[in-house]
N, C-alpha and C positions, 0 to 999 in steps of 0.2 A: 622476466616482469610483464604484470598485464596493465593494461587500460581502461581506469572508471568511469563512469558517469550517474552520476549522482542526484536526483532534483532534490532541493531541499536542505539544504548541509550546516543551516544557522544552526540549529541545536536538534537535540532527540535523536533518534535512530537513524537521520540521514547522519549527523555528524558522526556519532559512533561507529558506524558502517563505513565513515570518511575515513578517520583515526587508524582502525584497525587496516583497510588498505594501505594506507602510508605504511603502517608500524610492517606491513609484508613487505613493503620494500616497491608497490606498484605507485603509480599515478593515480591521481584523482582529479576531474573536472568537476565542480560543484556546484550548482545554479543555488543563486541566492536572489533576494526582493532588491538590494538595495549595493551601494559601492562599498559605503562601508563594513556590510557583511561580507562582500566580497575582500576587502583588505582583512578582515579578521581571518576567513577561510584561510588565506595564503599568507598567513602565518605559522601556519601548521607544517609548515616545509614546501623546499623547493619543489615538490611534485605535487604539491595542493595548487590546483588552477581554478579560480574563482570566478564564475559569470553570472553576470545579474539577467534574469529571465522571469519574465510573468508565465508560466504554463497552461495560460488561458489564452496569450497572443500565439495561435498558431506558426501564424509568420516568422514567429520572433524563436518560436521553438527549432523551428528549421532550421534556421540562421545559425542558433545557437549549437545545437549538434553537429551541423557541417563545420563549423569555426573550430568545436572540440576537436572530429576526426584531424581536422587539418593538423592543430597544435601537437596531437599526441601522436600520428601516424598509422591510426585506427583503434577504434574501442573495440574491447572486448567484455564488457559487463555494463549494459544498461539499467540502472535503476530507479524505479517509480517509487519514489517515496514520500516524494510533496503531496501533503493531503490536510484538508481542513477536518476538524472534528463539529460533532453538533450533536444536541437533546432537545427533544420535546415530540408531545403528541402529534401524529401525523394531523392530526384536523387543526393543530394550531399553527401550524408548520404555514408559514407565505410561502405561494407558491414560487415568488423570486430569490428567497431565501433556499429554495430545496434546487432549484435551476443553479443557483452562485455555486452549492457543494456541485453539484455533476459537475459545473464547467472545470472544476478542480480537481475532481476524485476521479471522475472519467474520462472525462475529456481531455483535460490535460495530460491525462496519460496515455489517451490514444495517441494525440499529437505527438507524442517522444516516440515511442512504438512505430507508427507511421513515418517520421525523419529518420531513425535509427535503422528500422531496416533494408534501405537499398544498399547503404553502406554494409550491413552484416549480411546480405547474400551474396553483393560482390563477392566476397571473401570467404563463402560458405561455412560461416563459423563467428559464431558470439552466442550471448547469452544474456536475456531479460529477465531481468528479477522485478515483481511486483508485490510491494508493502501492501499488504490491506488487511485485514481485520479479522478476528475470530465471528465478532458481531457481524461481518457477511458471509460466518456459514450459521453461525445460532445466534435467532431473532432475541434479540433484547427491546421488550416495551421500554417506549421515550426515545430507543436510537433507534426507530426503524428508516429513515431518511439516510443518516449515515450508512447506517448497515446495508441500505440499498446501494448506493454509490459500491461498497465494498463484493456486496454480490455481482453486479454490474461489472467491476472488474477481472474479479474471479473467473467469472463468463469467458470475458475477451481473452484472459490468459492462456485458461485450459485450452480455448477453442483455438488461439494462435499457434498451442504447442505440437494440435496434431497437422496445423497447415506449412509450419516452418522445420519441424522435425526432418525431412527429407532432404532439407536445405543445409542442415549440418549445425542448426541454431537453436538451442534451446532456451525452455521457458521454465523457471521457477515463483509458483504465487505464495508469498509467506503472509503466514494469519498470525500473528501473536495475540499474546493477551493484556494484560492489565502492567506496565514497562512504569519505572520508576521517571519518568521524562514531565516535560512541564506542558503536557499536551492539555490535562484536567485542569490546569490552572489556569496559564493566562492565554491559551490555543483552543478553548473551548467555547465553539457558539451556542447559540441556541435560542428557538423559541420564548417569546415571553408567557410565562403560565396564566392563560387566561379563563379556563376552563375548569371550574375546582372537579368536577367529575374523576378528573385525571388525579388529584392527589395523591391516590395511595396505587398509583401505577406508571403511569407517562412520567410525572415531576419525578420519581425517586432515582430515578437513572442520574440528573445531574446533583443530588443530593448524595449518591455513590461516590459515583465520578470525583467531583469535589472533597467532599467527606473525607476521603481515604486517600488524598491526593499525597505520593510518599511514601503510602504502606502499599502500594501495589507490587505484585508476587515477582516481577521479574527485573534484572537489571540493563538495561540495555545496551550496554559493552559487552553483555555475555551472549546476547543477542544477535549482536555484531558478529562475533567471534561464530555465533554456531551457523549466520550466513553463509560466511564466509568457507567455514569447512563445508558446506553443505552445496555451495555454486560450484566449490573447487574440485568435487569428488568425481571420479570416474562416471558415476551413475547420479546425479544430482535428481533430487524428488522434481515431481511435478507440483504437489503442495506440501507445504511443511508448515506445521503447526508449532508456537513457540510458546512456551508457558505450562507450567501442570495446572492455570486455568482455560486455559484454552481445550486443551486436552478435554479436562473435564466439560467442559463446556459443549464442545463438538460429540462428544461420547452421547452426550442423554440429546441432544438433537437430535443424532440420527437413530437412536434406538426408539425415541419418539416415532419418527419418520417411521422405519420400520414395523413399528405396531402399527398405524394407521394404515402401510399398505397390507398388511396378514389381517387388520377388520374387516378390510372391505376389499381385498380380491375377488370375492362373490360375485362383487357389483361391478370389479371391474374386469373380469374375464366372463360377463354376460353379454357385451355390447357386441362380440363378433358377429360380423355380416354373414347370413346364411349362403 
């Protein structure tokens, strides 16, 4: 049986991954933001261990990861799931909001990775799973700052894989599309629409996400099951798209980039030094 450390297990995908791991007979240390949420998580069973954590507090992250290691005897899977959503035009987004989003979605995840790695390196084993978003691969107006955090996490994860593969540690970046969670209802932050010029572009993102809440194409329980299947396979993926929408958006994005590369190849190759 395996030991999991999953951030953000109060609701949504984090909760679904935790339930799937518990159903498989594994032990799950799940982080939440309050004692009440920790108690609720532990009600899932004796192998569910709730720990209160603010991932933006790097010292607290190290202490909680160390405690989880001691409690379980060694963590096998580290899942960076905790995160915030955000919509708004780039011009409208206050810098303070952008920094706060990076604090959770990027620096919080990085703190977890850095806290876990000494333990994983000592065992030459372990698997880090970063929950990103298709918005971190395919740009969508109105989600630029959120997408930027997921682009950053994707780069960290894929670079990390190169660094730790020789040490026996695996990395998987997960990029889901729309899921039927509370993400678009109660957990979606956003800039105040203040510039009318963006009414038909950036402002549409919030309308689409909230207006279609409950109609998203993917089931979080099925996504959780797919993640477990992927990360427990003999050759786990480095990047895993989840959802037909995610596949469609990524395919279109990379086709567009390929066309750009080909169209401008003559200029790209014209700059070689003599």
